[in-house]
N, C-alpha and C positions, 0 to 999 in steps of 0.2 A: 650368673654373671657373677667373678670377686672380682676383689681388687689385687692391683698388678702392681710393681711397684718396673720405672726404668729412668734411666737416667742415660745422658751422651753428653760428654768431654771431646770439646777438638782440640785437638791435637800439633794438627799442622796444617796447612790449604786444603788438602781433599783427603785429609784422616780423622778416626773418631776413637777413643772408646765406649765403649758399650759398656750398662753395665745395669743386670732386671735381676729378677727375685730367681729367674735358672741358672746364675754366671754372670763368668764377663767376656765380650769376643773383642777385633777390635773389626774395622772396615773402613775403604778408601774407595774412591770416586773417582774412573776415570772416564771421561766424559759423560754417556750417557749414563751410562754403566753402574753401578756400587757390589764391590764385592765384603763379603767379608770372610771371619778367619772360621765362621763356622760351615763353610760351607755353602750359603745361600747367596745368592746374586737377584740384585732388582733391576731392569735394565724400565727407564722413564719412553714410551714411546710416541706416538703422535698423535693430537685428540684426545690429552687428554688422561690414554691409558698409560697401566704399568704393567710388567710382566715382572713374575718373583717361581724362582724354580729353586734348584737346587746341581753345583759346580761339583763337586763329590761327588 
């Protein structure tokens, strides 16, 4: 396991800019669904479950 770097800066009510060791991306949240500019999708499900997938 290595050392990682991640920084998240809020831009607006439901928007963020994310900086990590692999680059920069943006994300936005619509209800329980979060989309990021690299094609990731994150969905909060009932019971404490989460779904993570790709939309591109």
